[in-house]
N, C-alpha and C positions, 0 to 999 in steps of 0.2 A: 533478665531477658526471657521472654516466654519460649518454651521449646517449640520446634517446628511442628506444623500439623502433618507434614508428609516428608518422608525421607527415602531416597533411593541410594543404595550402597552397592558399588562394584557391579553394576548391571551390564550384562552382555546379551546380545541378540543377533542371530544370523537369520537373514531374510532371503529366501530363494537361493540359498547357497553362498550368499555374499555377506560377510560380517557387516552389520549395520552399526552396532555399538560394542564397545569393549571397555569395561572399567568405568562406566558412567556413574558418578556420584553427585547428588545435589539434594538440597533441602529447601522447603518452601514453608514460610510461616504465615501467621494471620495478618501481619502487617506488610507482607510482600505484595508488590504490584509489578510483576515481572513480564518482560517481553521475551518470548522464546523465538530465536532467530536462527537462520541457517539456510543453505542453498536448497533449492528444490531437489527432493530425493535424499536429503541428508537424514531424514527420519524424525522431523519435528512432530508430525501427527502421531507417529508410532510411539514416540516418547511420551506424548500427552496421554495416549491410551494406556501406556504402562503406569503412568501416574494415577490414572483413573481406575486401574485394576482390571482393564478390559483386554489387555494383551499379556500373555504369559511370557516372561523372559526366560532365556536359556540358563542364566546364571545371575546371582545377586539377590538382593533383598529389597522388598518394598515394605515400609512401615508407616501406618497412619495412626495418629493419636486416637486412642479409644474414645468414642463418642463424637469425633470430628465429622462434620457433615461436608462431604466433598461431592460437588456436582460437575458434570462434564457436558459440554456442548459439542456434539459431533458436527462435521461438515454437512452431512446429509441425514438429518434426524428422521426416524421411522415413526410416522403418525398413523399407520394403517389400522391400529386397533381402536381408534377414536372416531366418533361420528362427526365431530366438528373441531375446528381449531381451538375454540374456547374450552371444550372438554379436555383437550390435550394440555392447554396452558394451565388449567386448574387441577390437574390430576394428582398433584402431590399435596393438596391443601384440604383441610377440613371445610365443611360447608360454611361455617361462620367466617372462614378466612378467604373465601373466593374473591372478595373485594380486592385483595392484593393482586390477583391475576387480572382483574378488570382494569385496575389502574395501569399495570404494565402494558396490557393490550391497547389501552387508549393511547398511551404515550408512543407506542410502536406502530399504531394504526393497524392493528390486527382485526380482521373481520371475524368476530367470534363465531358467527353462524356458518362460516364457509366450510365446505366439505374438503378434507385434506386431499382426497383423491384428485380433485380438480384445481387445487391451490397451486400457485406458482412456487418456484424455489425460494423467492424472496419472502412470500407469505409464510411458508413453512419455517423458514429461518427466524422470522420475527416471532412466530408462535413459540418456538423453542426458547428464544431469548426471554420472552415474557414468562414462560414457565420457570426458567432458572432464576430470574430476578425476583419473582413472586415468592419462590421457595426460600430465598435469603440464606444460602448455605454459608459455612465457615470459609470454604475455599472453592473458587470457581476455576475450571479448566476450560478455556475458550479457544476452539479451533476455527480460525478465520471467521469471527463473528460478524465482520462487516461485509462479507461476500453477499451479493444480491440485495444489499440494503441501499436505499436511496440516501441522499445526504441528510434529510431531515431525521430519518431513523438513526443514522450514525451519530448525529449530534445529540439525540435523546439518549442513546446508549452511552455516549461519552459522559453526559451529565449523571446518569444513573451509576456508572462505575466510579466516577470521581467522588460520589457521595456515599458509596457503600462502605460498610465497616469490615467487609470480608476481604480476604486476600485473593489474588487471582494471578493466573499465568495465562497469557494470551499469545496466539499466533496471528499475525496479520501482515498484509503487504502495505497497509495504509500508514504512511510515514506520519501524517498529522495526528492520526489516532494514537499511534504508539508513543509519539513524542509528548503528547498531552497527558497521557495516563500513567506511564510506567516510571518506576523508581529504581529498577534494577534490570539487568539483561542476562539471560541465559543463552549462550551461543553454542550450537552444535557444530562442531568442526572436525571432520575426518574421524568420526566415531567417538569423540570425546566432548565433554561439556566444559565450558569456561564461564565464569561468572564475573560480571562487572557490577559494582555497587553504585551504578548510576543508570538513569533511564536510557531509552533508545536514542535520544538526541545526542548522547555522547558515544554511541556504539561505533559509528563508522570511523571516527578518529582513532579509537582504541583498537579496532580491528586492523587498520592500516599500520599502526605502531607494532602490533603483534607480528604481522607479516614482515615488516622491516627487520625486526629482531631475529626472526627465523631465517631470513635471507642472509643476515650477517653471520649467524651461527653456521649455516650451511657453507658459506664462503670460507669461514675459518676452518671448518672440518676438511674441506677440499685441499686447502693449503697444507694442513697438517699431514694429510695422506700423501701428498706429493713429496713433502720433506722426508717422510719415512721411507717412501719408495726410492727416493734418490739415495738415501743413506744405505739401504740394503744393496743397491746395485753398485754404488761407487764408494761406499764408506770403507775405511781402513779396518781390517779384521781386528777384533779385540777378543775379550774373553768370550768363550762359547756361551756361557749362561746369559751374558748381556745380549748377545745376538739373538738367542732364542726368545728372550723376553720381548725384544723390540719387534721381532717377527709376529709374535702373538698379539702385541699391541696394535700392529698394523692390521691384522685380521679383525680385531675388535672394531677399529675405526671403519674398516670397509663394511662390516656388518651393520654398524650404526647408520651408515649412508644408505645401505640396501633396504633396511627396514623402515627408514623414515618415510612417512606417507606424504607424497607430494601434494602440494596445494593445487586444487583444481582451478584452472584459470577461467576467465569469463567465456561465455559462448562467443563464437566468431561470427556473429550475425552481421549482415550487410544488407543495405538497400540500394538499388540502382533505379533511377527514374526513366532510363531509356530515352526515347525521343521526347522532346519538349511538347507539352500541350499548348493550345492556344492561350493567349493572355486571359481570355474569359473562360472559366471552367464551368460554372453553373450560374444561371440567373433565374430566380423564381420571382414571378410577378403575381401578386394578389392571390396566392393559392389558398384554397380552403379544402378541408377534409373532415368528414364525420362518419361515424358508424351508428346508424339509428339516431337516437336523441343525443348521443355523445359527440361533442365537438372536439376534434383533435387540434386543428389549427384553423384560423380564420383570417383571411386577407393578409397573409404573410408574404413579405417581399424580401429578397436577399440577393446580393451579387457576390460571388466568390471568384477571386482571381488566382492566377498561378502562384503557388507557394504560400497561399493563405493557410492558416491552421485554425480550424473552426471546431469548437467543442459544444456539444449539446448537453444541457443539464436539466434536471427536473425530477419530480417524484416518480417512483415506479408506476407504470401503467398510464402515464400522462401522454404518451405517444411519441417519444423520442425516436424509436426505431422506425415508426411509420413515417415521420418527417424525413428521416435519413433516406428511406427507400424512395420517397418522392423526389428528393434532391438528386439521387443518382439514376432516376428513371426506371426503377423496378416497380413502382406503383404510380398510378395516375391520380392527380388531384381531382376533386369534384368540380372545382372552379379554378380559374386562373391557368397559368402556364409555367412550365419549367423548360428552359433552354439549356441543352447540354453542349459544351464547347467541343472543338475539333481535336482529333488525335488523342483521345483519352484512352488510357490503358489502366483499368481499375482492378485493384486487389482488395478483397474483403476479408476481414477477420470478424466472424459472427459470434455473438455472445453465447449461443447455444452449442457451439462447437459441432454444428450439424455436418460440417465437411469431414468429420472424422468418423470412420466406421470402427466401433469398439472391437468388433470381432476380427478385423483385419490386422496384419502385422504392420509394424512401422515401415518395413521394407516395401510392402505392397502399397501402403498409404502414400509413400513418397514417389513411387514409380508410376502410379495410375494417373491418367489424364482424361477425365470424362469428356472434355472438349474434343479430344482427338480419338476417343473410343479406346484408349489404352487402359487395360484392367489390372495393372500391377505386375508386369512381367519384366525380366531382364535385370541387370545390375547397374545400369547407367541412367542418370537423370540429367536433364538440361537445367543448369543453374545460371540464370541470367544470360542465356545464349551460349553457354559453354558446357560440354559434357563432363560429368563428374561421377565417380563411383558412389553409389547410394550410401554405403557405410562411411566413407570418408566425409561425405556431406553431413550425415547425422552426427558424426563425432564433433563437427564444428559447433553443433548445438548440444554438446555434452551427453550424447547417447553412445553407449558402447555396442559392439557387434551382437552381444547376447540380447540386449534390448531390441536391436533392429529386427531380430527374427521372432520376437515375442509379440503378443497382441497389444493393441492400444489400451485395452481395458486394464492391463496390469500397471499402467502409468498413474502417477499421482496427478492431481488437478493441475499443478504447476507444470509438470512435464508434458501434459496434453496441450496446455497453452503454448509451451515452447515448440512442440511438434507442429502446431498449426502455424506459428510464426515461421518455422523452417519451410513449410509448404508454400506460404504466400510470398516469402522473400526469395524463393527460387526463380520467380518470374519477374520480368521487368514491369514496372508500373509508374504512372505519373499521377495517379489519384489513389490514395490509400485510405480505406474506410475501416476504422477500428471501433467495433461495438463492444464495449466493456473488455478491453485487452488486459487490464491490470489484475483482474481476478486471478488469484492463486500464484502469480509470478513472484519470485523472490526479489529482494531489494537490489541485488547485483544485476539481475536481468532487466529490471525496471530502469536502472541507471543507464545501462547500455542502450535500451530501446529509446530512452529520452535523448541520448546523444545522437543516435542514428536519425531520429526525427528532426533534430536541430539541423543536421547536414543534408537532409533529404531535399532534392531539388523539385520534388513534385508537390502536390496539394494534399492536405490531411483533413479528413472529417472524423471526429472523435466523439464517442459517447462514453462517459465515465462518471463514477461517483467518487473518484479519488481526487480530493481537493488539491493536494500537493502536486500530483501529476498534471492536472489541468493548469495550475499556475506555472509549471515549468515548461509546458508545451504550447498552450493555446495563445493566439493573439486576438481571437474573437470568441465570445461566449454567447450562445443562444439559450436563453432561459425560458423553459416551458413550465408554466405554472397552473395549467388547467383551464377549462372553459374556452379553449381556442386561443389563449394568449401565448404568444411567442415573441420575445423581444431580444434583439441583438445588442450586446454590450462590447465595448472595446476591452481587450485584455483577457486575463484568466479569471479564476474563481474569486480571488481576493479583490480584484478590480471590479468585478460584477457586484460584489457585496457592498463596496463603498458607493458605487454609482446608484445602486438600488436604494440605499439609505438616504442619499442626498435627494433622490427623486420622489420619495414618499411625501404625502401631503403634510405630515408633521414636520418633516425637514424643511419643506418649502415655506411653511409658516414661520419656522424659526429664523429664516434668513430674509424674509420679506419685510420691507420697511412698513411701518405703521402709516396709515393714511394721515395726511396733515390735519384733517378736521378732528381726528380722534386723539391727537397728541396734546395733552394739557400744556399750558405755558410753564416754562421752567423758571422757578424763582432765581433771582440773582444770587450768585455765591454758592449755589448748591453743587454737589458733586456730579460728575457726568453720569448719565443713565447707563447702568452696566448691562442691561438686557436688551435695549432697543437698538436696531440697526438704523443708522442715519444715512440716507442716501445710498451710495454704492460703496459702502465700507463695512468691515466687520464691526461688531459692537465693541464697546470699550472692554468688556469682559473677555470677548473672543480674542481681541488683539493682545491683551495681557497674557492670556493662556498660551497663545501661539508663540509669544516671546519667551515664556518660561519653559515650554516643553522640551526644547533641545537640551537644556541643562538637566532636566529631570531624566531624560533618556540616557544621557551620558552617565549620570549617577547610578541608574539601574544597571547599565552595562558593566560598570566598575564593580558593583556589588555582586552581580552574577559571576564575574570573573573570579572574585575572591572566594565565593562559595564553591565554585567548580574546582578551584585549586585545592581548597580544604578537603572536599569530597574525593579528590583524586589520590589521596594517600592510600597506599595499597592495604595497610593493616588497620585502617580507621574503623571499619565495621566490627572487627574482632576486638579491638582495643576499647572503643568508645561507642557502642551501638546506640545509646540514647542521643549522644551528640550528633551521630550520623543521621538519625531520623529527623532530628530537629533541623539540621542544616538542609536536609533534602526537602523538607516542607517549606523552609524559607526560600530555597532555590525555585521551587514550583511557583510560589507566590510572586517572587520577583520577575520570573519569566512572564507570568500572566499580566503583571502590571506593565512590563515593557511592551508586550504586544498591544495592550490597550492604549498606552501612550503613543506608540508609533501610528496606530490607526487614527487616533484623535488628531495628531499632527497632520496626517495625510488629508483627513477630511477638512480641517480648517484651512490648510494651504490651498486645496482645490477650491474651497468656497471663496477664499480671498481672490484667487485668480479669476473665478467666475464673475464675481461682483465688480472687479476692476477691468474686466475685458471690454 
């Protein structure tokens, strides 16, 4: 087994007077594809910077193999020293190697000639990714690489990382991205790191099991303390030495309980819709919008009713936010009309976080109300019609009093997103507009937000590039694909993908019966035609495939279960590293085949229903 490229040993770090890490030890090798997970504020980005050698630790050791090339992707790359995005992307390459950066920029759709000063956050992020991929280091440290990327760029990055020979550690909120790419998981929890030798798809079950075991140990410790306390108070006096020993043991048990770091629970977020809106929330009729020669949307119509969940998807810059603003009345279309329903109370989460003043404290941010002319005074806020102390409310969103009095600028990206959610959830609403809400949020907060949206009695408009989140939340997906094209599809992201494939000209030709005049006469006794659709039925080959797929899916599920059970052995990696990696690769392949088989079955089943309808 090759030695690790990077090792951290007994790392400790105090940040702003609060211990962030204590005794962190981990190693990353060339074959590692690791997800780095943890709650917002747990120190994921800081640990990645320590790995990159950009943050000095208070204690411990960082060792990198001599000659190992380690590259780090920050959340906010500095491009100020470069005249164009292309110059930045090729900065680490010799002249004869610039083609590598050009290939990566083409795949990520980077405008090489663009000025970094005027480039968007997504463009700067894509240029930084192109630079890293072109440089082809031995180990990549990626901090939220999918933030500000559209889905096409995310899928290109997935492909590039799945094919790379380099190891990587990545932080991301994107479940689909993490599940597809990772083989191991590093979990930062209460200042310590734990390692699972399986990818992110196995993380949540493992995390829940760890928490269950901790709760059982804590319960056992409480019972032991109670027994000892009862003995001291009511026990029969015995030898003095034995009494002293048991008193000392009780003190040790109490100290164990005192020093145990309590697990932080989820944020106590809540949504209330207040008064019900009318049945019709929004109706757009033949709306069009353009800026100069650029057509955003053309002749688009949509009716949104109460409790609909509508997601807008498409490439960056295609005009999703513009369409969103037209739908809620913040911007007027050039042509057509938008009718807004009655009794709407709208709450907006904007992707730029413009509602947050970075210089203001969290306290002032929560108590200000521009609509009422209140500028952040007092210690009470109205939370869905009821007064509450500002610190008490912030604690529900996992902020402490020290943070409440500090500036917003000191918060991580995920904490800022959580603060903005606290601000909009304090008010009643029956129309919730979320523009890129998933950026920077940790998995636990995303889970809670998803559950809240499922129970929310109002209407939701969502812009997101998170495929898994869209699948879990949306019942209608509006796909914006440029040149004014906007099409509404039933369901979430996966449903949209299936319907789009079935509606393409190639798919239509595949299921369309051949004209009778072009069909040659079939000789007597020949086998059935396996490729031609006869009348309103699947072809012989399609019918046969549809019949065989359930058995294939069951077989793949059984194989995946066996591989997961084999990889779940606690000491497998240390005992049989080669077998571990072989089994991991097999597991990845079986999961990909299962996904493909399930999608094929879904397409054929929908096609059969369409033809026989």
